C-alpha angles and dihedrals in degrees: 000000000000134000138175132203108186121209104239122223132189093267092056093047089056092058119101090236127016135175119252102174140345132189134181127201092357119174107226121213119162126336123178118180112172089172095041125231120299095236142040114277137199112192118183122193115223100174142353124027137270141183119241116199118201135149091003092302134106125224127188112228118200139170112305094031132100142196124225107195125188121219120275093010113141110242145139137193139184140181116272101172110029135255092039103188124191143168114221140183131180128195143168140182142133093271099055099081094055092045093050091048091054090048091047093237092139106155148013107292148152117250138199108225108227097188106033098171092052096050092043090053089053090062092054092046092048092048092050092047094046094050096045121097124239145119093257097036096114094046092047091050090051091052090047092052089052090057092041090059091049089051091051090053093046098043104039137048134199114271089231098037114233117221091244093055092047091049091050091053091047092054096051096084090051093052090048091050091051092049091051097042106030091122092060130074106273126193129199089235090056091052093047091053090057090069100024098247133121119266088245093055091046089057089051090052092051092050092049098044106029102019090231139094115253095254092047087058093045091051091051090053091048093048091049091052090047091056089058091052092048090056097041100040103043096176097047112111122241089241092055092046092051092053092044092059095045107267114139094213135024092225092057089045091052092049092050092045091053092045092053102034101028093236140064121266088249093056090047090053091049091057089070100041 
């Protein structure tokens, strides 16, 4: 068992994300927090079982499950099958709320961990980084926590799946298809068939999850790929580049490039000459 409670200074409190506490192989007993905890928490069960009480309901937490608990949320938990062993980490910072919103982790919830070894390894890595000494230690820990939260979102899912989480998972094959086929002609019907929904519903998913229409997203991917070509193939014409990344006309490509980047492809190219 190991745990760490860093002493926070002004520099750490100015970071977008900073560590409050971390514990590894901790034997849980009884915790009662009528006022909640003053930071975000991720608690992952490694063995045994416990009961988590929240919103006047009880949930059994077992190995391979985790708790994401928002600050100041009334809750309690206790061991049911001893020893109840967990890893835990808590964090705060001005950047966390926006990150969690983008990851669709919007509330206190119980999660099934889909990749237990990966997330467990993140606790060990975070602990080692946080307790090491170095000029950039606090900043590196902050960056690690950012990635840790992304890993939690990618490799776990709510026990009672929320619609947002389900929609995010449903959209993943479409985003992957676009990334692999952006240079080809793509239709909305083709994308909808990938996930067995109607074209209309696919548009709804894009608006909910990405805040863009499907072809807005496709154009952004194409423009991004075109920037790579502009930098790598210095002698390739803008017309050739536009066709290579899937635009039907160079004029439409130029208009989309300027809309997204705020400058023409030619001006972008000139920045690196």
